RODO-2510 file (C-alpha; in nm, 4 decimals, decimal comma):
residues 304
     n   res          X          Y          Z
     1     x    11,1031    10,6076    12,4201
     2     x    11,0128    10,2642    12,2545
     3     x    10,6689    10,1770    12,1477
     4     x    10,4427    10,2003    11,8267
     5     x    10,3676    10,4846    11,6115
     6     x    10,0430    10,5610    11,6511
     7     x     9,8461    10,7463    11,3319
     8     x     9,4754    10,8257    11,3708
     9     x     9,3395    10,8240    10,9898
    10     x     9,0796    10,8606    10,7541
    11     x     9,0303    10,9394    10,4062
    12     x     9,3283    11,0166    10,1369
    13     x     9,5288    11,2010    10,3809
    14     x     9,5689    11,0102    10,6357
    15     x     9,6670    10,7380    10,4376
    16     x     9,9203    10,8827    10,2655
    17     x    10,0523    11,0138    10,5696
    18     x    10,0450    10,6675    10,6875
    19     x    10,3022    10,5218    10,3821
    20     x    10,4905    10,8026    10,4476
    21     x    10,5642    10,7096    10,8388
    22     x    10,6042    10,3493    10,7226
    23     x    10,9165    10,4446    10,5315
    24     x    11,0408    10,5971    10,8488
    25     x    10,9347    10,3986    11,1197
    26     x    10,9997    10,0340    10,9311
    27     x    10,7716     9,6995    10,9660
    28     x    10,6033     9,6409    11,2437
    29     x    10,6637     9,9785    11,4553
    30     x    10,3521    10,1792    11,2790
    31     x     9,9757    10,1085    11,4053
    32     x     9,6922    10,2831    11,2425
    33     x     9,3565    10,3503    11,4245
    34     x     9,0924    10,3703    11,0823
    35     x     8,7892    10,5054    11,1204
    36     x     8,4914    10,3347    11,0252
    37     x     8,2242    10,5887    11,0436
    38     x     8,2261    10,5553    10,6384
    39     x     8,1421    10,1608    10,6670
    40     x     7,8502    10,0776    10,4557
    41     x     7,6937     9,6982    10,3724
    42     x     7,5857     9,6997     9,9817
    43     x     7,6211     9,4647     9,7450
    44     x     7,6116     9,1453    10,0106
    45     x     7,9349     9,3208    10,1284
    46     x     8,0572     9,4538    10,3921
    47     x     8,2441     9,7665    10,2828
    48     x     8,5512     9,9604    10,4991
    49     x     8,6936    10,2265    10,3032
    50     x     8,9142    10,4071    10,5471
    51     x     9,0749    10,0848    10,6253
    52     x     9,0902     9,9344    10,3432
    53     x     9,2319    10,2540    10,1823
    54     x     9,4649    10,2689    10,4666
    55     x     9,5637     9,9222    10,3757
    56     x     9,6111     9,9917    10,0124
    57     x     9,8135    10,2605    10,0361
    58     x    10,0553    10,0619    10,2547
    59     x    10,0369     9,7778    10,0278
    60     x    10,1017     9,9955     9,7478
    61     x     9,8230     9,8852     9,5577
    62     x     9,6005    10,1812     9,5336
    63     x     9,4852    10,2565     9,2143
    64     x     9,5798    10,5984     9,0519
    65     x     9,2555    10,7151     9,0522
    66     x     9,3370    10,7412     9,4762
    67     x     9,0792    10,4944     9,5627
    68     x     9,0307    10,0818     9,5048
    69     x     9,3347     9,8502     9,4076
    70     x     9,5218     9,9018     9,1244
    71     x     9,4155     9,7700     8,8048
    72     x     9,0544     9,6318     8,9414
    73     x     8,8193     9,5677     8,6849
    74     x     8,4175     9,6491     8,7649
    75     x     8,2878     9,3803     8,5465
    76     x     7,9794     9,3113     8,8347
    77     x     7,9289     9,6954     8,8591
    78     x     7,8611     9,6580     8,4698
    79     x     7,6349     9,3373     8,5134
    80     x     7,4245     9,4965     8,7827
    81     x     7,3774     9,8029     8,5676
    82     x     7,2482     9,5440     8,2838
    83     x     6,9959     9,4611     8,5227
    84     x     6,8348     9,7973     8,5792
    85     x     7,0275     9,8472     8,9367
    86     x     7,0976    10,1730     9,0815
    87     x     7,4911    10,1511     9,1218
    88     x     7,5550    10,4568     9,3143
    89     x     7,8310    10,2990     9,5109
    90     x     8,0810    10,1893     9,2022
    91     x     8,3069     9,8823     9,3624
    92     x     8,5814     9,6903     9,1719
    93     x     8,5890     9,3604     9,1431
    94     x     8,8317     9,2807     9,3857
    95     x     8,7395     9,5020     9,6389
    96     x     8,4270     9,4191     9,5741
    97     x     8,5885     9,0221     9,6843
    98     x     8,7434     9,1768    10,0140
    99     x     8,4020     9,3217    10,1487
   100     x     8,2487     8,9949    10,0218
   101     x     8,4911     8,7690    10,2549
   102     x     8,4852     9,0233    10,5313
   103     x     8,0926     8,9974    10,5679
   104     x     8,1370     8,6249    10,5649
   105     x     8,3811     8,6708    10,8217
   106     x     8,1704     8,8928    11,0261
   107     x     7,8933     8,6585    10,9781
   108     x     8,0841     8,3486    11,0908
   109     x     8,1758     8,5529    11,4467
   110     x     8,5076     8,7146    11,3819
   111     x     8,5429     9,0754    11,5140
   112     x     8,6279     9,3696    11,2600
   113     x     8,9218     9,3962    11,3949
   114     x     9,0492     9,0028    11,3234
   115     x     8,8805     9,0421    10,9708
   116     x     9,0499     9,3131    10,8575
   117     x     9,3860     9,1920    11,0106
   118     x     9,3625     8,8704    10,7781
   119     x     9,3219     9,1454    10,5021
   120     x     9,6419     9,2997    10,5356
   121     x     9,8226     8,9667    10,6030
   122     x     9,6901     8,8971    10,2862
   123     x     9,7981     9,2157    10,1192
   124     x    10,1647     9,1550    10,2546
   125     x    10,1434     9,4993    10,4851
   126     x    10,3849     9,5746    10,7486
   127     x    10,1696     9,7697    10,9643
   128     x     9,8758     9,7158    11,2010
   129     x     9,6053     9,8737    11,0599
   130     x     9,3238     9,8726    11,3606
   131     x     8,9648     9,9103    11,2803
   132     x     8,8792    10,2039    11,5717
   133     x     8,5993     9,9545    11,6916
   134     x     8,3971     9,6173    11,6332
   135     x     8,0631     9,7491    11,6868
   136     x     7,8629     9,9710    11,4180
   137     x     7,9423    10,3192    11,4796
   138     x     7,7757    10,5362    11,1763
   139     x     7,8291    10,8673    11,0289
   140     x     7,5287    11,0783    10,9670
   141     x     7,5333    11,3903    10,7803
   142     x     7,2787    11,6025    10,7812
   143     x     7,2063    11,8368    10,4558
   144     x     6,9919    11,9614    10,1890
   145     x     6,6692    11,8507    10,3878
   146     x     6,7420    11,4771    10,4702
   147     x     6,9946    11,2782    10,6821
   148     x     7,2467    11,1013    10,4451
   149     x     7,5398    10,8233    10,4969
   150     x     7,8290    10,9787    10,4756
   151     x     7,9351    10,7349    10,1483
   152     x     7,5584    10,8704    10,0024
   153     x     7,6635    11,2490    10,1213
   154     x     7,9981    11,2086     9,9635
   155     x     7,8870    11,0414     9,6463
   156     x     7,5490    11,1038     9,5390
   157     x     7,5121    11,3507     9,6980
   158     x     7,8501    11,4713     9,5854
   159     x     8,0047    11,5831     9,9340
   160     x     7,8202    11,9614     9,8859
   161     x     7,7332    12,2241    10,1736
   162     x     7,6083    12,3212    10,3444
   163     x     7,6327    12,0650    10,5889
   164     x     7,3994    12,1137    10,8559
   165     x     7,4608    11,8483    11,1409
   166     x     7,6237    11,5342    11,1793
   167     x     7,6100    11,2571    11,4274
   168     x     7,7839    10,9614    11,4715
   169     x     7,4924    10,6863    11,5218
   170     x     7,6305    10,4212    11,7999
   171     x     7,9412    10,6205    11,9010
   172     x     7,8003    10,6898    12,2280
   173     x     7,8025    10,3178    12,3191
   174     x     8,0544    10,2263    12,1670
   175     x     8,4046    10,0846    12,3176
   176     x     8,7132    10,0857    12,1442
   177     x     8,9065     9,6948    12,1217
   178     x     9,1492     9,6501    12,3941
   179     x     9,4326     9,6389    12,0618
   180     x     9,3217    10,0292    12,0167
   181     x     9,3852    10,0942    12,3794
   182     x     9,6845     9,9105    12,4102
   183     x     9,8489    10,0637    12,1194
   184     x     9,7740    10,4495    12,2674
   185     x     9,8740    10,3437    12,5523
   186     x    10,2378    10,2362    12,4682
   187     x    10,2595    10,4886    12,1872
   188     x    10,6462    10,6802    12,1584
   189     x    10,4145    10,9105    11,9768
   190     x    10,0376    10,9669    11,8596
   191     x     9,9962    11,1522    11,5060
   192     x     9,6273    11,2642    11,4149
   193     x     9,6432    11,2491    11,0300
   194     x     9,5750    11,4970    10,7810
   195     x     9,2474    11,4271    10,7560
   196     x     8,8700    11,6152    10,7634
   197     x     8,9121    11,6719    11,1436
   198     x     8,5249    11,6541    11,1949
   199     x     8,3963    11,3803    10,9709
   200     x     8,7324    11,1491    10,9242
   201     x     8,8583    11,1448    11,2929
   202     x     8,5348    11,3107    11,3997
   203     x     8,4095    10,9958    11,4666
   204     x     8,7403    10,7963    11,6200
   205     x     8,7541    11,0579    11,8737
   206     x     8,3532    11,0296    11,9697
   207     x     8,4176    10,7056    12,1714
   208     x     8,5017    10,8572    12,4607
   209     x     8,7416    10,5431    12,5791
   210     x     8,9234    10,6827    12,2751
   211     x     8,9658    11,0310    12,3507
   212     x     9,0222    10,9839    12,7326
   213     x     9,3230    10,7452    12,6090
   214     x     9,4429    10,9698    12,3619
   215     x     9,4589    11,2656    12,6183
   216     x     9,6294    11,0266    12,8435
   217     x     9,8653    10,9189    12,6855
   218     x    10,2220    10,9630    12,8040
   219     x    10,3321    11,0624    12,3829
   220     x    10,2944    11,3623    12,3044
   221     x     9,9739    11,4183    12,0531
   222     x    10,0442    11,6165    11,7574
   223     x     9,8307    11,6807    11,4361
   224     x     9,9087    11,7382    11,0534
   225     x     9,7261    11,9996    10,9172
   226     x     9,4908    11,9192    10,6452
   227     x     9,4844    12,2328    10,4615
   228     x     9,7605    12,3379    10,2593
   229     x     9,7817    12,7560    10,1568
   230     x     9,4765    12,7797    10,4066
   231     x     9,3204    12,5507    10,1472
   232     x     9,1368    12,2715    10,1225
   233     x     9,2653    11,9996     9,8233
   234     x     8,9761    11,7286     9,8270
   235     x     8,6627    11,6622    10,0080
   236     x     8,4537    11,8945    10,2278
   237     x     8,6280    11,9643    10,5487
   238     x     8,6072    12,3214    10,4828
   239     x     8,1764    12,2725    10,4673
   240     x     8,2186    12,0436    10,8429
   241     x     8,4499    12,3478    10,9712
   242     x     8,1796    12,5688    10,8842
   243     x     7,9542    12,3742    11,0279
   244     x     8,1661    12,3746    11,3851
   245     x     8,2362    12,7457    11,3017
   246     x     8,5673    12,7233    11,2739
   247     x     8,7699    12,9306    11,0895
   248     x     8,9470    12,7587    10,7730
   249     x     9,2765    12,7673    10,9255
   250     x     9,5417    12,6054    11,1739
   251     x     9,3192    12,7824    11,4877
   252     x     9,0161    12,5734    11,3326
   253     x     9,1892    12,2804    11,2981
   254     x     9,3203    12,3017    11,6493
   255     x     8,9698    12,3680    11,7622
   256     x     8,8782    12,0673    11,6302
   257     x     9,0957    11,8755    11,8791
   258     x     9,0626    12,0638    12,2005
   259     x     9,1899    11,9378    12,5023
   260     x     9,4382    11,6607    12,3099
   261     x     9,7190    11,8094    12,1241
   262     x    10,0423    11,8938    12,1980
   263     x    10,1616    12,0668    11,8754
   264     x    10,0384    12,0995    11,5300
   265     x    10,2284    12,0069    11,1680
   266     x    10,0904    12,2862    10,9513
   267     x    10,2329    12,5346    10,6792
   268     x    10,0886    12,8144    10,8808
   269     x    10,1213    12,9544    11,2556
   270     x     9,8732    12,9873    11,5026
   271     x     9,9333    13,1273    11,9050
   272     x     9,7172    12,8768    12,0756
   273     x    10,0141    12,5807    12,0784
   274     x    10,3754    12,4556    11,9479
   275     x    10,3342    12,4434    11,5726
   276     x    10,5973    12,2761    11,3410
   277     x    10,5993    12,5071    11,0216
   278     x    10,6256    12,2985    10,7125
   279     x    10,4867    12,1933    10,3881
   280     x    10,2290    11,9539    10,4332
   281     x    10,1716    11,8877    10,1010
   282     x    10,2057    11,5340     9,9694
   283     x    10,2325    11,5057     9,6128
   284     x    10,5083    11,1841     9,5975
   285     x    10,6362    10,9369     9,8086
   286     x    10,9612    11,1892     9,8921
   287     x    10,7163    11,4161    10,0083
   288     x    10,5238    11,1845    10,2261
   289     x    10,8100    11,0633    10,3843
   290     x    10,9658    11,3826    10,4843
   291     x    10,6296    11,5057    10,6441
   292     x    10,5772    11,2292    10,8074
   293     x    10,9788    11,2297    10,9564
   294     x    10,8918    11,6068    11,0715
   295     x    10,6069    11,4884    11,2379
   296     x    10,7638    11,2053    11,4362
   297     x    11,0070    11,4017    11,5307
   298     x    10,8412    11,7030    11,6475
   299     x    10,6185    11,4478    11,8514
   300     x    10,9418    11,3245    11,9857
   301     x    11,1067    11,6633    12,1079
   302     x    10,7826    11,7404    12,2147
   303     x    10,7722    11,4471    12,4692
   304     x    11,1466    11,4912    12,5670
***
């Protein structure tokens, strides 16, 4: 079966798998559809955390701290602090430059898709990174008696639960881009990354046309579990699963994608659908590539 490998991604897990998948399928064969529910306009910049995170990983420019560009400086943030500004969202100088340039492009009438394509080209990325849509969709989290933007919840609120509600503001009216729909329709495999199923993949699938495209694609759809040994390595996945009254298990992950999956890649089985039981820890380049290759082979076998 020909066509690209399509990866739905958000957060660090999705970005790491994207980097491994690029090693497996090679230049020009990978399309990443990235969550934009975390996007934020701040410091005069338009910051798109998940598409940028995927891009920095694919460009081999990710910093060792796990976000931002390697070797970036923070002079602007330091300057803002000296002026008494509340710098709750820390952004490196070159990272800020990317957001400022993206904001300029959007003001000049560019689509978010095109603005991000210019970034990936400038960084030499050999895969397509597509924002899930060109219109604003914003993830809002109700916790501790107030609604937060997702970035506020994660940074100022430290991602602490319990989470009482989540809302993908604008998703109901949003439409995916032609590029997103064409990629899913042409895919030889659709892989959902080991991202938070609710907070990172949820905004993508909250757009009805994308969910329908994933459901109706001729390719097999497999998800890679974000749980390692039944635990969460990073982030509030457990808190969001608890919100949905789903167990912290393979069954809980599958339940988040009800009606969409042909299989699951995980280190724990479930009777709900076929499972490729394997190590899902991506702590080194070889581990990322191995997991990507196993997930792709699994998906292609399910489709045959």
